[in-house]
TORKOL-4160 file (C-alpha; in steps of 0.2 Angstrom, whole numbers, padded with zeros to 4 digits, m for minus):
264
<pt num="1" X="m0162" Y="m0194" Z="0072"/>
<pt num="2" X="m0147" Y="m0193" Z="0085"/>
<pt num="3" X="m0138" Y="m0206" Z="0074"/>
<pt num="4" X="m0140" Y="m0194" Z="0059"/>
<pt num="5" X="m0134" Y="m0179" Z="0068"/>
<pt num="6" X="m0119" Y="m0190" Z="0075"/>
<pt num="7" X="m0115" Y="m0195" Z="0057"/>
<pt num="8" X="m0116" Y="m0177" Z="0050"/>
<pt num="9" X="m0105" Y="m0171" Z="0065"/>
<pt num="10" X="m0092" Y="m0184" Z="0062"/>
<pt num="11" X="m0091" Y="m0181" Z="0044"/>
<pt num="12" X="m0089" Y="m0162" Z="0047"/>
<pt num="13" X="m0075" Y="m0166" Z="0060"/>
<pt num="14" X="m0066" Y="m0177" Z="0047"/>
<pt num="15" X="m0068" Y="m0164" Z="0033"/>
<pt num="16" X="m0061" Y="m0151" Z="0045"/>
<pt num="17" X="m0047" Y="m0162" Z="0050"/>
<pt num="18" X="m0043" Y="m0166" Z="0032"/>
<pt num="19" X="m0042" Y="m0147" Z="0028"/>
<pt num="20" X="m0031" Y="m0144" Z="0043"/>
<pt num="21" X="m0019" Y="m0158" Z="0037"/>
<pt num="22" X="m0019" Y="m0150" Z="0019"/>
<pt num="23" X="m0014" Y="m0133" Z="0027"/>
<pt num="24" X="m0001" Y="m0142" Z="0037"/>
<pt num="25" X="0007" Y="m0149" Z="0021"/>
<pt num="26" X="0006" Y="m0133" Z="0012"/>
<pt num="27" X="0016" Y="m0125" Z="0026"/>
<pt num="28" X="0030" Y="m0137" Z="0024"/>
<pt num="29" X="0036" Y="m0127" Z="0009"/>
<pt num="30" X="0048" Y="m0113" Z="0012"/>
<pt num="31" X="0063" Y="m0105" Z="0004"/>
<pt num="32" X="0074" Y="m0120" Z="0010"/>
<pt num="33" X="0061" Y="m0134" Z="0005"/>
<pt num="34" X="0054" Y="m0131" Z="m0012"/>
<pt num="35" X="0050" Y="m0150" Z="m0015"/>
<pt num="36" X="0042" Y="m0161" Z="m0002"/>
<pt num="37" X="0042" Y="m0180" Z="m0002"/>
<pt num="38" X="0029" Y="m0192" Z="0005"/>
<pt num="39" X="0041" Y="m0197" Z="0019"/>
<pt num="40" X="0043" Y="m0178" Z="0024"/>
<pt num="41" X="0024" Y="m0177" Z="0025"/>
<pt num="42" X="0022" Y="m0193" Z="0035"/>
<pt num="43" X="0035" Y="m0188" Z="0048"/>
<pt num="44" X="0028" Y="m0170" Z="0049"/>
<pt num="45" X="0010" Y="m0176" Z="0052"/>
<pt num="46" X="0014" Y="m0192" Z="0062"/>
<pt num="47" X="0005" Y="m0203" Z="0050"/>
<pt num="48" X="0009" Y="m0218" Z="0039"/>
<pt num="49" X="0017" Y="m0215" Z="0023"/>
<pt num="50" X="0002" Y="m0222" Z="0014"/>
<pt num="51" X="m0009" Y="m0209" Z="0022"/>
<pt num="52" X="0003" Y="m0195" Z="0018"/>
<pt num="53" X="0002" Y="m0200" Z="0000"/>
<pt num="54" X="m0017" Y="m0199" Z="0000"/>
<pt num="55" X="m0016" Y="m0181" Z="0006"/>
<pt num="56" X="m0003" Y="m0177" Z="m0007"/>
<pt num="57" X="m0014" Y="m0185" Z="m0021"/>
<pt num="58" X="m0029" Y="m0175" Z="m0015"/>
<pt num="59" X="m0019" Y="m0158" Z="m0015"/>
<pt num="60" X="m0012" Y="m0163" Z="m0032"/>
<pt num="61" X="m0029" Y="m0167" Z="m0040"/>
<pt num="62" X="m0035" Y="m0149" Z="m0034"/>
<pt num="63" X="m0020" Y="m0141" Z="m0042"/>
<pt num="64" X="m0012" Y="m0135" Z="m0025"/>
<pt num="65" X="0004" Y="m0146" Z="m0028"/>
<pt num="66" X="0011" Y="m0155" Z="m0043"/>
<pt num="67" X="0022" Y="m0170" Z="m0044"/>
<pt num="68" X="0041" Y="m0167" Z="m0047"/>
<pt num="69" X="0050" Y="m0182" Z="m0051"/>
<pt num="70" X="0060" Y="m0190" Z="m0043"/>
<pt num="71" X="0060" Y="m0181" Z="m0027"/>
<pt num="72" X="0042" Y="m0178" Z="m0023"/>
<pt num="73" X="0030" Y="m0163" Z="m0025"/>
<pt num="74" X="0031" Y="m0144" Z="m0027"/>
<pt num="75" X="0018" Y="m0130" Z="m0026"/>
<pt num="76" X="0006" Y="m0131" Z="m0041"/>
<pt num="77" X="m0003" Y="m0118" Z="m0052"/>
<pt num="78" X="m0018" Y="m0116" Z="m0040"/>
<pt num="79" X="m0006" Y="m0108" Z="m0027"/>
<pt num="80" X="0001" Y="m0096" Z="m0039"/>
<pt num="81" X="m0016" Y="m0091" Z="m0045"/>
<pt num="82" X="m0022" Y="m0088" Z="m0027"/>
<pt num="83" X="m0006" Y="m0078" Z="m0024"/>
<pt num="84" X="m0010" Y="m0067" Z="m0039"/>
<pt num="85" X="m0028" Y="m0064" Z="m0033"/>
<pt num="86" X="m0021" Y="m0059" Z="m0016"/>
<pt num="87" X="m0009" Y="m0047" Z="m0024"/>
<pt num="88" X="m0023" Y="m0040" Z="m0034"/>
<pt num="89" X="m0034" Y="m0037" Z="m0019"/>
<pt num="90" X="m0021" Y="m0028" Z="m0009"/>
<pt num="91" X="m0025" Y="m0009" Z="m0011"/>
<pt num="92" X="m0014" Y="0006" Z="m0010"/>
<pt num="93" X="m0018" Y="0010" Z="0008"/>
<pt num="94" X="m0013" Y="m0008" Z="0014"/>
<pt num="95" X="0003" Y="m0006" Z="0005"/>
<pt num="96" X="0007" Y="0012" Z="0011"/>
<pt num="97" X="0002" Y="0012" Z="0029"/>
<pt num="98" X="0016" Y="0002" Z="0036"/>
<pt num="99" X="0028" Y="0013" Z="0027"/>
<pt num="100" X="0019" Y="0028" Z="0033"/>
<pt num="101" X="0021" Y="0022" Z="0051"/>
<pt num="102" X="0039" Y="0020" Z="0048"/>
<pt num="103" X="0040" Y="0038" Z="0042"/>
<pt num="104" X="0030" Y="0044" Z="0057"/>
<pt num="105" X="0043" Y="0036" Z="0068"/>
<pt num="106" X="0057" Y="0044" Z="0059"/>
<pt num="107" X="0051" Y="0061" Z="0057"/>
<pt num="108" X="0039" Y="0062" Z="0072"/>
<pt num="109" X="0025" Y="0071" Z="0062"/>
<pt num="110" X="0008" Y="0067" Z="0055"/>
<pt num="111" X="0009" Y="0058" Z="0038"/>
<pt num="112" X="m0005" Y="0058" Z="0025"/>
<pt num="113" X="m0009" Y="0048" Z="0009"/>
<pt num="114" X="m0019" Y="0058" Z="m0004"/>
<pt num="115" X="m0026" Y="0055" Z="m0021"/>
<pt num="116" X="m0033" Y="0067" Z="m0034"/>
<pt num="117" X="m0051" Y="0066" Z="m0038"/>
<pt num="118" X="m0054" Y="0077" Z="m0053"/>
<pt num="119" X="m0052" Y="0095" Z="m0046"/>
<pt num="120" X="m0050" Y="0090" Z="m0028"/>
<pt num="121" X="m0038" Y="0080" Z="m0017"/>
<pt num="122" X="m0045" Y="0066" Z="m0005"/>
<pt num="123" X="m0036" Y="0061" Z="0010"/>
<pt num="124" X="m0035" Y="0042" Z="0010"/>
<pt num="125" X="m0026" Y="0038" Z="0025"/>
<pt num="126" X="m0018" Y="0047" Z="0040"/>
<pt num="127" X="m0004" Y="0040" Z="0052"/>
<pt num="128" X="m0004" Y="0051" Z="0068"/>
<pt num="129" X="0010" Y="0056" Z="0079"/>
<pt num="130" X="0008" Y="0058" Z="0098"/>
<pt num="131" X="0010" Y="0077" Z="0099"/>
<pt num="132" X="m0003" Y="0084" Z="0110"/>
<pt num="133" X="m0008" Y="0097" Z="0097"/>
<pt num="134" X="m0014" Y="0087" Z="0081"/>
<pt num="135" X="m0019" Y="0093" Z="0064"/>
<pt num="136" X="m0037" Y="0091" Z="0058"/>
<pt num="137" X="m0034" Y="0082" Z="0042"/>
<pt num="138" X="m0045" Y="0066" Z="0042"/>
<pt num="139" X="m0048" Y="0051" Z="0031"/>
<pt num="140" X="m0060" Y="0056" Z="0018"/>
<pt num="141" X="m0056" Y="0075" Z="0020"/>
<pt num="142" X="m0058" Y="0084" Z="0003"/>
<pt num="143" X="m0044" Y="0097" Z="0000"/>
<pt num="144" X="m0042" Y="0110" Z="m0014"/>
<pt num="145" X="m0030" Y="0106" Z="m0028"/>
<pt num="146" X="m0020" Y="0122" Z="m0028"/>
<pt num="147" X="m0014" Y="0123" Z="m0010"/>
<pt num="148" X="m0004" Y="0112" Z="0001"/>
<pt num="149" X="0011" Y="0101" Z="m0004"/>
<pt num="150" X="0001" Y="0085" Z="m0007"/>
<pt num="151" X="m0011" Y="0094" Z="m0019"/>
<pt num="152" X="0003" Y="0103" Z="m0029"/>
<pt num="153" X="0012" Y="0086" Z="m0031"/>
<pt num="154" X="m0003" Y="0078" Z="m0038"/>
<pt num="155" X="m0007" Y="0093" Z="m0049"/>
<pt num="156" X="0012" Y="0094" Z="m0055"/>
<pt num="157" X="0010" Y="0077" Z="m0065"/>
<pt num="158" X="m0007" Y="0081" Z="m0073"/>
<pt num="159" X="m0006" Y="0085" Z="m0091"/>
<pt num="160" X="m0007" Y="0103" Z="m0097"/>
<pt num="161" X="m0025" Y="0101" Z="m0103"/>
<pt num="162" X="m0030" Y="0094" Z="m0086"/>
<pt num="163" X="m0022" Y="0109" Z="m0077"/>
<pt num="164" X="m0031" Y="0121" Z="m0089"/>
<pt num="165" X="m0048" Y="0112" Z="m0086"/>
<pt num="166" X="m0046" Y="0112" Z="m0067"/>
<pt num="167" X="m0041" Y="0130" Z="m0066"/>
<pt num="168" X="m0056" Y="0135" Z="m0078"/>
<pt num="169" X="m0068" Y="0125" Z="m0068"/>
<pt num="170" X="m0062" Y="0128" Z="m0050"/>
<pt num="171" X="m0051" Y="0143" Z="m0051"/>
<pt num="172" X="m0037" Y="0146" Z="m0039"/>
<pt num="173" X="m0045" Y="0151" Z="m0023"/>
<pt num="174" X="m0035" Y="0160" Z="m0009"/>
<pt num="175" X="m0034" Y="0152" Z="0008"/>
<pt num="176" X="m0020" Y="0162" Z="0016"/>
<pt num="177" X="m0008" Y="0176" Z="0010"/>
<pt num="178" X="0004" Y="0163" Z="0004"/>
<pt num="179" X="m0008" Y="0153" Z="m0007"/>
<pt num="180" X="m0003" Y="0153" Z="m0026"/>
<pt num="181" X="m0018" Y="0161" Z="m0035"/>
<pt num="182" X="m0009" Y="0167" Z="m0051"/>
<pt num="183" X="m0009" Y="0153" Z="m0065"/>
<pt num="184" X="0008" Y="0158" Z="m0072"/>
<pt num="185" X="0016" Y="0157" Z="m0055"/>
<pt num="186" X="0007" Y="0140" Z="m0052"/>
<pt num="187" X="0014" Y="0133" Z="m0068"/>
<pt num="188" X="0032" Y="0138" Z="m0063"/>
<pt num="189" X="0029" Y="0131" Z="m0046"/>
<pt num="190" X="0023" Y="0114" Z="m0054"/>
<pt num="191" X="0038" Y="0114" Z="m0065"/>
<pt num="192" X="0050" Y="0116" Z="m0050"/>
<pt num="193" X="0041" Y="0102" Z="m0041"/>
<pt num="194" X="0043" Y="0090" Z="m0056"/>
<pt num="195" X="0062" Y="0094" Z="m0056"/>
<pt num="196" X="0063" Y="0091" Z="m0037"/>
<pt num="197" X="0052" Y="0076" Z="m0037"/>
<pt num="198" X="0044" Y="0084" Z="m0021"/>
<pt num="199" X="0034" Y="0099" Z="m0015"/>
<pt num="200" X="0037" Y="0110" Z="0001"/>
<pt num="201" X="0024" Y="0122" Z="0007"/>
<pt num="202" X="0023" Y="0134" Z="0022"/>
<pt num="203" X="0006" Y="0141" Z="0026"/>
<pt num="204" X="m0002" Y="0140" Z="0009"/>
<pt num="205" X="m0018" Y="0130" Z="0015"/>
<pt num="206" X="m0017" Y="0133" Z="0033"/>
<pt num="207" X="m0007" Y="0147" Z="0040"/>
<pt num="208" X="0003" Y="0138" Z="0053"/>
<pt num="209" X="0006" Y="0121" Z="0043"/>
<pt num="210" X="0022" Y="0115" Z="0034"/>
<pt num="211" X="0019" Y="0102" Z="0021"/>
<pt num="212" X="0031" Y="0091" Z="0012"/>
<pt num="213" X="0025" Y="0079" Z="m0001"/>
<pt num="214" X="0032" Y="0067" Z="m0014"/>
<pt num="215" X="0023" Y="0057" Z="m0028"/>
<pt num="216" X="0019" Y="0039" Z="m0028"/>
<pt num="217" X="0020" Y="0030" Z="m0045"/>
<pt num="218" X="0012" Y="0015" Z="m0052"/>
<pt num="219" X="0021" Y="0001" Z="m0061"/>
<pt num="220" X="0020" Y="0011" Z="m0077"/>
<pt num="221" X="0028" Y="0027" Z="m0069"/>
<pt num="222" X="0012" Y="0037" Z="m0068"/>
<pt num="223" X="0008" Y="0047" Z="m0052"/>
<pt num="224" X="m0006" Y="0039" Z="m0043"/>
<pt num="225" X="m0005" Y="0047" Z="m0026"/>
<pt num="226" X="0006" Y="0057" Z="m0014"/>
<pt num="227" X="0013" Y="0054" Z="0003"/>
<pt num="228" X="0016" Y="0069" Z="0014"/>
<pt num="229" X="0021" Y="0076" Z="0031"/>
<pt num="230" X="0010" Y="0089" Z="0038"/>
<pt num="231" X="0017" Y="0098" Z="0054"/>
<pt num="232" X="0015" Y="0114" Z="0063"/>
<pt num="233" X="0028" Y="0126" Z="0055"/>
<pt num="234" X="0037" Y="0130" Z="0072"/>
<pt num="235" X="0041" Y="0111" Z="0075"/>
<pt num="236" X="0051" Y="0110" Z="0059"/>
<pt num="237" X="0065" Y="0123" Z="0057"/>
<pt num="238" X="0071" Y="0127" Z="0039"/>
<pt num="239" X="0087" Y="0118" Z="0043"/>
<pt num="240" X="0078" Y="0102" Z="0045"/>
<pt num="241" X="0067" Y="0103" Z="0029"/>
<pt num="242" X="0079" Y="0095" Z="0017"/>
<pt num="243" X="0081" Y="0080" Z="0029"/>
<pt num="244" X="0062" Y="0078" Z="0030"/>
<pt num="245" X="0060" Y="0080" Z="0011"/>
<pt num="246" X="0073" Y="0066" Z="0008"/>
<pt num="247" X="0063" Y="0055" Z="0020"/>
<pt num="248" X="0047" Y="0058" Z="0011"/>
<pt num="249" X="0055" Y="0055" Z="m0006"/>
<pt num="250" X="0062" Y="0038" Z="0001"/>
<pt num="251" X="0045" Y="0033" Z="0008"/>
<pt num="252" X="0036" Y="0037" Z="m0009"/>
<pt num="253" X="0049" Y="0027" Z="m0018"/>
<pt num="254" X="0047" Y="0012" Z="m0007"/>
<pt num="255" X="0028" Y="0013" Z="m0009"/>
<pt num="256" X="0030" Y="0014" Z="m0028"/>
<pt num="257" X="0042" Y="m0001" Z="m0028"/>
<pt num="258" X="0029" Y="m0011" Z="m0019"/>
<pt num="259" X="0016" Y="m0006" Z="m0031"/>
<pt num="260" X="0027" Y="m0011" Z="m0045"/>
<pt num="261" X="0031" Y="m0028" Z="m0037"/>
<pt num="262" X="0012" Y="m0032" Z="m0035"/>
<pt num="263" X="0008" Y="m0027" Z="m0053"/>
<pt num="264" X="0022" Y="m0039" Z="m0059"/>
C-alpha cells in the first residue's frame, strides 16, 4: 500500500516537473528570440540535448510549438488559440480600469465606467480619489438616462427610434432645476454632444456635481460605454473644464483602441 502511494506520488512529481519544464521552454520565446533550438533549451534547463529534444517533441505533438527548419522551433497554433481565448475572456472592465486609474491620477477626481441598459444607465466600475468627501455612485448603481454627463453621452449615440421609445416609456423626470425635461431641448443637446464627442453637465442629476463624459467605442465604431469624471462642482472651476474634457476624451479613445486590438 505504501509502495503504491509512493509510486503515485513519484509519478505526480514527475508530471509536475515535466509541466514546469514545458513552461520554462515556452518562456524562452520573446521579441528577440522567435525561434528556439535544442541546444538553447538544453543550456537553459541544464539538461542533456537529448532530454531537451524530448521536451520539444512533446510540446510539438501538443501543438504548442512547431518545427522551423533549419534553426529549431517556433510557437505553434495552440499558443495562438489560447491567446485568442484570453483576449476574448478579457472584459470591458479589465481593459478600462487601469486607464481609469491613470485618469484619476491626472485629474484628481472620481472616474466612472457606465453602460446603457435599456432606459437606464448602470455604473460598472468606479475608481476613487482620496478626497475626504466622496460621491455616492457605486458599482451596480442604476442611473436615469436623461440626467448626467455619462447618461447623455450614452443616449446621444442611440438611434432616433430608440430615443423616442425611451422618452415614451420613461419620460424625462426632473432631478434638479438644471435637468433637461423638454424633448426638443434634449435632442439639441444630444446633437451638440455628438459634435463635441463629449458631454459636460453641472448639477443636472445632483445639484453640486460636475460631470464630464466621453464615449467608448467597439471595433466597429459603435458606442458601447462611457467613461466620465464626477466631481463636486466647486472643485473644478470653469477654466479647468476644457482640460478635464480633453483628458476624458483621451481616456475614452485609449479604451476604445484596446477594445479594437482585442477584437482583431
